[in-house]
C-alpha positions in Angstrom: 0.0 0.0 0.1 1.3 3.3 -0.7 1.8 6.0 2.2 -0.7 8.5 0.8 -3.4 5.6 0.7 -2.5 4.5 3.9 -2.7 7.8 5.6 -6.2 8.3 3.8 -7.1 5.3 5.1 -6.3 5.9 8.4 -7.6 9.5 8.5 -10.8 8.2 7.5 -10.8 5.3 9.9 -10.2 7.6 12.5 -12.5 10.2 11.5 -15.1 7.5 11.9 -14.2 6.1 15.1 -14.2 9.5 16.6 -17.7 10.3 15.2 -19.0 6.8 16.8 -17.0 7.7 19.8 -19.0 11.0 20.6 -22.0 9.4 20.0 -21.3 6.6 22.4 -20.2 9.0 24.9 -23.4 11.5 24.6 -25.8 8.7 24.3 -28.7 8.2 27.0 -27.4 5.3 28.5 -23.8 6.5 28.9 -25.3 9.6 30.7 -27.0 7.5 33.3 -23.8 5.6 33.9 -22.3 8.8 34.5 -24.7 9.8 36.9 -24.7 6.8 38.6 -20.8 6.8 39.0 -20.8 10.3 40.2 -23.6 9.1 42.7 -21.4 6.5 43.9 -18.5 8.7 44.5 -20.5 11.4 46.3 -21.9 8.8 48.6 -18.3 7.6 49.3 -17.0 11.1 49.8 -19.8 11.4 52.4 -18.9 8.2 54.1 -15.3 8.8 54.3 -16.4 12.3 55.8 -18.4 10.8 58.7 -15.4 8.3 59.2 -13.0 11.3 59.6 -15.7 13.2 61.8 -16.0 9.9 64.0 -12.2 9.6 64.4 -11.7 13.3 65.3 -14.6 12.8 67.7 -12.8 9.9 69.3 -9.4 11.6 69.4 -11.1 14.5 71.5 -12.6 12.2 73.9 -9.3 10.5 74.1 -7.4 13.8 74.7 -9.7 15.3 77.0 -9.6 12.0 79.2 -5.9 12.1 79.2 -5.7 15.8 80.1 -8.2 14.9 83.2 -6.2 12.1 84.1 -2.8 14.1 84.1 -4.6 16.8 86.0 -5.9 14.6 88.5 -2.4 12.9 89.2 -1.1 16.3 89.7 -3.4 17.1 92.2 -2.9 13.9 94.0 0.9 14.8 93.9 -0.2 18.2 95.7 -1.8 16.6 98.3 1.1 14.3 99.2 3.4 17.1 99.4 1.2 19.0 102.1 
């Protein structure tokens, strides 16, 4: 096959595939798929944020309890010194 014929064939084939690809990407079925994929992503993000908030709350509880115990231990030492 000559170079010119080969390039023309590939150009025409690329144009056809590109046109078919645009039709496939913009079809109603594809749109529904995009919507479902985005909804799943949003639900995953919300679940992740919920997990992070729970972890932060747990950390704050542990920190507060440790601070209380550290303060109570110091108060016990002060009583023993008197």
